[in-house]
C-alpha positions as CSV (number, residue, x, y, z in Angstrom):
1,M,-157.5,-89.7,-100.8
2,N,-161.2,-89.5,-101.3
3,S,-162.4,-91.2,-104.5
4,P,-163.3,-88.1,-106.5
5,D,-160.0,-86.4,-106.0
6,P,-157.9,-88.2,-108.7
7,R,-160.5,-87.4,-111.3
8,F,-160.5,-83.7,-110.6
9,L,-156.7,-83.6,-110.3
10,F,-156.5,-85.2,-113.7
11,R,-158.7,-82.4,-115.0
12,C,-156.1,-80.0,-113.6
13,L,-153.4,-81.7,-115.6
14,Q,-155.5,-81.3,-118.8
15,L,-156.1,-77.6,-118.2
16,A,-152.4,-76.9,-117.3
17,Q,-151.3,-78.2,-120.7
18,L,-153.2,-75.4,-122.4
19,G,-150.6,-72.8,-121.2
20,G,-148.0,-74.4,-123.5
21,T,-144.6,-72.6,-123.7
22,K,-146.2,-69.2,-123.2
23,V,-146.0,-69.7,-119.4
24,C,-142.2,-69.8,-119.4
25,P,-140.3,-69.2,-117.1
26,N,-143.3,-70.1,-114.9
27,P,-144.7,-73.6,-114.5
28,K,-147.8,-74.9,-116.2
29,V,-150.7,-75.0,-113.7
30,G,-154.3,-76.0,-113.8
31,S,-157.0,-75.6,-111.2
32,V,-160.6,-76.8,-110.6
33,I,-163.1,-75.8,-108.0
34,V,-165.7,-78.4,-107.0
35,H,-168.9,-78.0,-104.9
36,Q,-170.9,-81.1,-103.9
37,G,-169.3,-83.1,-106.7
38,R,-169.8,-80.5,-109.4
39,I,-167.2,-78.3,-111.1
40,I,-168.2,-74.7,-110.6
41,G,-165.0,-73.1,-111.8
42,E,-161.8,-74.0,-113.5
43,G,-158.8,-72.3,-115.2
44,F,-155.1,-72.5,-116.1
45,H,-152.1,-70.2,-116.1
46,P,-152.2,-68.7,-119.6
47,Y,-148.9,-66.9,-120.0
48,S,-146.1,-65.5,-118.0
49,G,-147.3,-62.4,-116.1
50,G,-150.9,-63.5,-116.5
51,P,-153.3,-64.6,-113.8
52,H,-152.5,-67.8,-112.0
53,A,-154.7,-70.8,-112.4
54,E,-156.4,-70.4,-109.0
55,V,-157.3,-66.8,-109.8
56,V,-158.9,-67.8,-113.1
57,A,-160.8,-70.7,-111.5
58,V,-162.1,-68.5,-108.7
59,E,-163.2,-65.8,-111.1
60,A,-165.1,-68.4,-113.1
61,V,-167.3,-69.2,-110.1
62,K,-170.6,-67.3,-110.6
63,D,-171.8,-67.7,-107.0
64,K,-168.9,-66.9,-104.8
65,S,-170.8,-67.8,-101.7
66,L,-170.3,-71.5,-102.7
67,L,-166.6,-71.2,-102.2
68,T,-166.9,-71.6,-98.4
69,Q,-168.2,-75.1,-99.0
70,S,-166.0,-76.1,-101.9
71,T,-162.7,-77.9,-102.7
72,I,-160.1,-76.3,-104.9
73,Y,-157.8,-78.6,-106.8
74,V,-154.5,-77.4,-108.2
75,S,-151.8,-79.3,-110.0
76,L,-149.0,-77.4,-108.2
77,E,-148.7,-76.0,-104.7
78,P,-150.3,-72.5,-104.4
79,C,-147.7,-69.7,-104.2
80,N,-147.1,-67.8,-101.0
81,H,-145.0,-65.0,-102.4
82,F,-145.4,-61.8,-104.4
83,G,-144.1,-62.0,-108.0
84,K,-145.9,-60.4,-110.9
85,T,-149.1,-61.3,-109.2
86,P,-150.2,-61.6,-105.5
87,P,-149.9,-64.9,-103.6
88,C,-152.6,-67.5,-104.4
89,V,-152.6,-68.6,-100.8
90,D,-154.0,-65.2,-99.9
91,L,-156.8,-65.7,-102.4
92,I,-157.8,-69.0,-101.0
93,L,-157.8,-67.7,-97.4
94,K,-159.7,-64.6,-98.5
95,H,-162.5,-66.7,-99.9
96,K,-162.4,-69.1,-97.0
97,I,-162.1,-72.2,-99.3
98,P,-162.0,-75.0,-96.6
99,R,-160.2,-77.7,-98.6
100,V,-157.3,-77.8,-101.1
101,V,-156.0,-80.8,-103.0
102,V,-152.5,-80.4,-104.5
103,G,-150.8,-82.4,-107.2
104,C,-147.2,-81.8,-106.1
105,L,-145.0,-79.4,-104.2
106,D,-143.4,-76.4,-105.9
107,P,-139.6,-76.8,-106.3
108,N,-139.2,-73.0,-106.2
109,P,-137.4,-72.2,-102.9
110,K,-139.7,-69.2,-102.5
111,V,-142.6,-71.7,-102.2
112,A,-141.3,-75.2,-101.5
113,G,-143.9,-76.3,-98.9
114,K,-144.4,-72.8,-97.5
115,G,-147.7,-72.3,-99.3
116,I,-149.2,-75.5,-97.9
117,E,-147.8,-74.6,-94.4
118,R,-149.5,-71.3,-94.5
119,L,-152.8,-72.7,-95.7
120,R,-152.8,-75.3,-92.9
121,S,-152.0,-72.6,-90.3
122,G,-155.0,-70.7,-91.6
123,G,-157.3,-73.7,-90.8
124,V,-157.5,-75.1,-94.4
125,E,-157.4,-78.8,-94.9
126,V,-154.7,-79.6,-97.4
127,I,-154.4,-83.0,-99.2
128,L,-151.4,-84.0,-101.3
129,A,-151.9,-86.4,-104.3
130,E,-150.9,-90.0,-103.5
131,N,-148.8,-90.0,-106.7
132,P,-147.1,-86.7,-107.4
133,I,-145.1,-88.0,-110.4
134,P,-147.6,-87.0,-113.2
135,F,-147.7,-83.5,-111.8
136,Q,-143.9,-83.3,-111.6
137,E,-143.5,-84.7,-115.1
138,L,-146.0,-82.1,-116.4
139,N,-143.4,-79.4,-115.3
140,E,-140.2,-81.3,-116.0
141,V,-138.8,-78.2,-117.6
142,F,-139.7,-75.9,-114.6
143,F,-138.3,-78.5,-112.1
144,L,-135.0,-78.7,-114.1
145,N,-134.8,-74.9,-114.4
146,Q,-135.2,-74.5,-110.6
147,Q,-132.6,-77.2,-109.8
148,K,-129.9,-76.4,-112.3
149,K,-130.6,-72.8,-113.4
150,R,-130.3,-73.7,-117.1
151,P,-132.7,-74.7,-119.9
152,F,-134.1,-78.2,-120.3
153,I,-132.1,-79.8,-123.2
154,V,-133.6,-82.3,-125.6
155,L,-131.4,-83.8,-128.3
156,K,-133.4,-84.9,-131.4
157,W,-132.4,-86.4,-134.7
158,A,-133.6,-88.8,-137.4
159,E,-131.5,-91.7,-138.6
160,T,-131.6,-94.7,-140.8
161,A,-131.6,-98.3,-139.6
162,D,-127.8,-98.4,-140.1
163,R,-127.4,-95.1,-138.2
164,F,-126.8,-92.5,-140.9
165,T,-128.5,-89.1,-140.5
166,A,-128.1,-87.9,-144.1
167,S,-126.5,-88.6,-147.4
168,R,-123.3,-86.8,-148.5
169,K,-123.4,-84.7,-151.6
170,E,-120.4,-86.4,-153.1
171,E,-122.0,-89.8,-152.5
172,M,-125.6,-89.2,-153.5
173,S,-127.1,-87.3,-156.5
174,F,-130.0,-86.1,-154.3
175,P,-130.7,-85.8,-150.6
176,I,-132.7,-88.5,-148.9
177,K,-135.8,-88.2,-146.8
178,I,-135.3,-90.4,-143.8
179,T,-138.7,-90.5,-142.0
180,S,-142.3,-90.7,-143.0
181,R,-145.2,-88.2,-142.6
182,P,-146.3,-89.4,-139.1
183,A,-142.8,-89.0,-137.8
184,N,-142.5,-85.5,-139.3
185,E,-145.8,-84.5,-137.6
186,F,-144.5,-85.9,-134.4
187,V,-141.4,-83.7,-134.7
188,H,-143.6,-80.6,-135.1
189,Q,-145.5,-81.6,-132.0
190,L,-142.1,-81.7,-130.2
191,R,-141.3,-78.2,-131.5
192,A,-144.6,-76.9,-130.0
193,R,-143.7,-78.6,-126.7
194,Y,-140.4,-76.8,-126.1
195,Q,-139.8,-73.0,-126.0
196,S,-136.9,-72.9,-128.4
197,I,-135.1,-74.9,-131.1
198,M,-131.4,-74.9,-131.9
199,V,-129.4,-75.8,-135.1
200,G,-125.8,-75.3,-136.1
201,C,-124.5,-73.0,-138.8
202,N,-124.2,-75.7,-141.5
203,T,-127.7,-77.0,-140.9
204,A,-129.1,-73.5,-141.3
205,A,-127.1,-72.7,-144.4
206,I,-127.5,-76.0,-146.3
207,D,-131.0,-77.1,-145.4
208,N,-132.5,-73.6,-145.0
209,P,-135.1,-75.0,-142.5
210,S,-138.1,-73.0,-141.2
211,L,-138.1,-74.8,-137.8
212,N,-141.8,-74.1,-137.2
213,T,-144.9,-76.1,-136.3
214,R,-146.7,-75.9,-139.6
215,L,-147.8,-79.6,-139.3
216,F,-149.2,-79.0,-135.8
217,W,-151.4,-76.4,-134.2
218,G,-148.9,-75.3,-131.4
219,D,-146.8,-72.2,-131.0
220,N,-143.6,-71.8,-133.1
221,P,-140.4,-72.1,-131.0
222,I,-137.7,-69.4,-130.8
223,R,-135.1,-70.4,-133.4
224,I,-131.5,-70.3,-132.1
225,V,-128.7,-70.7,-134.6
226,M,-125.0,-71.1,-134.1
227,D,-123.0,-68.7,-136.3
228,Q,-119.5,-68.2,-134.9
229,S,-118.3,-65.9,-137.7
230,G,-121.6,-64.0,-138.2
231,K,-121.7,-64.8,-141.9
232,L,-125.1,-66.5,-142.4
233,D,-127.3,-65.1,-145.1
234,Q,-130.0,-62.9,-143.5
235,N,-132.4,-64.1,-146.2
236,L,-132.6,-67.6,-144.7
237,N,-136.0,-68.7,-143.6
238,I,-135.3,-68.5,-139.9
239,F,-134.4,-64.9,-140.3
240,S,-136.8,-63.6,-142.9
241,D,-140.2,-65.3,-142.1
242,G,-141.1,-62.9,-139.3
243,G,-140.7,-65.5,-136.5
244,K,-138.5,-65.0,-133.4
245,S,-134.9,-66.0,-133.8
246,M,-131.6,-65.7,-132.0
247,I,-128.1,-65.7,-133.5
248,L,-125.2,-67.0,-131.3
249,S,-122.1,-65.4,-132.6
250,V,-118.8,-64.0,-131.3
251,E,-118.7,-61.6,-134.2
252,S,-121.2,-58.7,-134.4
253,V,-124.1,-59.3,-136.8
254,S,-125.3,-56.4,-138.9
255,N,-128.5,-56.0,-140.9
256,V,-130.4,-58.3,-138.5
257,N,-134.2,-58.1,-138.9
258,S,-136.2,-56.7,-136.0
259,N,-137.4,-60.2,-135.1
260,V,-133.9,-61.5,-134.7
261,R,-131.9,-61.1,-131.5
262,Y,-128.1,-61.2,-131.5
263,F,-126.3,-62.9,-128.6
264,N,-122.6,-63.0,-128.0
265,P,-121.9,-66.2,-125.9
266,G,-118.5,-64.9,-124.9
267,E,-116.4,-68.1,-125.0
268,W,-116.8,-70.5,-128.0
269,I,-118.0,-72.9,-126.9
270,D,-118.5,-73.4,-123.2
271,W,-122.0,-74.8,-123.2
272,E,-122.6,-74.8,-119.5
273,K,-121.9,-71.1,-119.3
274,I,-123.9,-70.3,-122.4
275,L,-126.9,-72.3,-121.2
276,K,-126.9,-70.5,-117.8
277,K,-126.7,-67.2,-119.6
278,L,-129.6,-68.1,-122.0
279,Y,-131.7,-69.0,-119.0
280,G,-130.7,-66.2,-116.6
281,E,-130.7,-63.3,-119.1
282,Y,-133.1,-64.4,-121.8
283,N,-135.6,-66.7,-120.0
284,I,-134.8,-69.5,-122.4
285,C,-136.3,-72.4,-120.4
286,S,-136.1,-75.3,-122.9
287,I,-134.2,-76.1,-126.1
288,L,-134.9,-78.8,-128.7
289,I,-131.6,-79.3,-130.4
290,E,-132.2,-80.6,-134.0
291,G,-128.7,-80.7,-135.3
292,G,-126.4,-81.2,-136.9
293,V,-124.3,-84.1,-135.7
294,N,-121.4,-81.9,-134.5
295,L,-123.8,-79.9,-132.3
296,H,-125.4,-83.0,-130.9
297,Q,-121.9,-84.5,-130.2
298,Q,-120.8,-81.4,-128.3
299,F,-123.8,-81.7,-125.9
300,L,-123.3,-85.4,-125.5
301,A,-119.6,-85.0,-124.8
302,Q,-120.3,-82.4,-122.1
303,G,-123.2,-84.4,-120.6
304,L,-125.6,-81.5,-121.0
305,F,-128.8,-83.2,-122.0
306,D,-132.0,-84.2,-120.2
307,K,-133.8,-86.1,-122.9
308,I,-132.8,-87.9,-126.2
309,I,-135.4,-88.6,-128.9
310,I,-134.4,-90.5,-132.1
311,L,-136.6,-91.1,-135.1
312,R,-135.3,-94.3,-136.7
313,S,-136.3,-95.4,-140.2
314,P,-136.3,-99.1,-141.2
315,D,-134.3,-98.2,-144.3
316,Y,-130.6,-98.8,-144.9
317,I,-128.4,-96.5,-147.1
318,G,-124.9,-98.0,-146.4
319,K,-123.1,-94.7,-146.4
320,G,-123.5,-91.0,-145.5
321,L,-123.2,-88.9,-142.3
322,K,-123.0,-91.1,-139.3
323,A,-125.4,-90.4,-136.4
324,P,-124.0,-89.2,-133.1
325,D,-122.3,-91.7,-130.8
326,L,-124.9,-92.9,-128.3
327,P,-124.2,-93.3,-124.6
328,E,-125.4,-96.5,-122.9
329,L,-128.9,-95.5,-121.8
330,P,-132.2,-97.4,-121.4
331,F,-134.2,-96.2,-124.4
332,T,-137.9,-96.9,-124.7
333,I,-139.0,-97.8,-128.2
334,Q,-142.4,-97.4,-129.9
335,S,-143.7,-97.5,-133.4
336,L,-144.8,-94.5,-135.4
337,G,-146.1,-95.4,-138.8
338,R,-143.2,-97.2,-140.6
339,D,-140.7,-95.6,-138.3
340,W,-139.6,-96.0,-134.6
341,V,-139.2,-93.5,-131.8
342,L,-136.4,-94.2,-129.4
343,E,-136.6,-92.0,-126.2
344,W,-134.6,-91.6,-123.1
345,G,-135.3,-89.2,-120.3
346,A,-133.7,-88.5,-117.0
347,N,-136.5,-89.4,-114.7
348,S,-135.6,-87.9,-111.3
349,F,-139.2,-88.1,-110.0
350,S,-139.6,-91.9,-109.5
């Protein structure tokens, strides 16, 4: 690969991140157009149904005559099929861009190498990144969606050093706060990274969480709450604050606010079927599962998780609600203020 290519591909990665969760169920994509070592246009896919990154980048070029002597960099293989927008391969061929550098192949069967094949058959030089892993990791959610037709699942909880997630009312006169401010800010960053967030009925009723990103600038996730009997108070924060929420209940739910969607999962609780339905019918592409322990344990028992993130405090409390039973997995550990972050992710790209 020519020496300038990695630098411009890295810029594509930076741009792609700006799409956030608004691109779902599409991938995050960034694109840069370079003429004689200078960027003359760049862009990213802003939201589902919006213009693709290549389109935005081309439109940003003031002098279109330069395109015939330029290189277009794109983090993901240009599409070769009609969806909500025309194929980006057609755009590249139309403007006679002679060289394309691609971060990684698209896992979508409708693309999957066909975009590159068509570009090459049209006389375009196509170069693939020497290391596709950063570009695949950028779209770990999209890759998982394409492979398994279900949302990307992240299990997240906070625990003490002796592995308790909370105090019990009968044991403590007041609830304990497990993690510090830096860890709390990190959690809000996580919420912005994933499209939706799920909690169980007891967590919603007892803690009355908002499950938003108030400590971070990112988009609020869709709140999904388990409520088998449909008895949760509709004045809870997740129903009354105007944000998007979804109730999973086998009983019909009345008096639901206009921002709240009711979803009957059918069987209670076959998570594999529910997840496929959430993805196929509601375009839920990723779920950050925040608790409680019973909900985490169900996903662990069924093997339905793609990442586990644990915020561990250095404090000991000696008693309380025990954290979920952990499988034997190679967790990475890093410090975050006074706390520690333990993370495991199924890395299928290396």
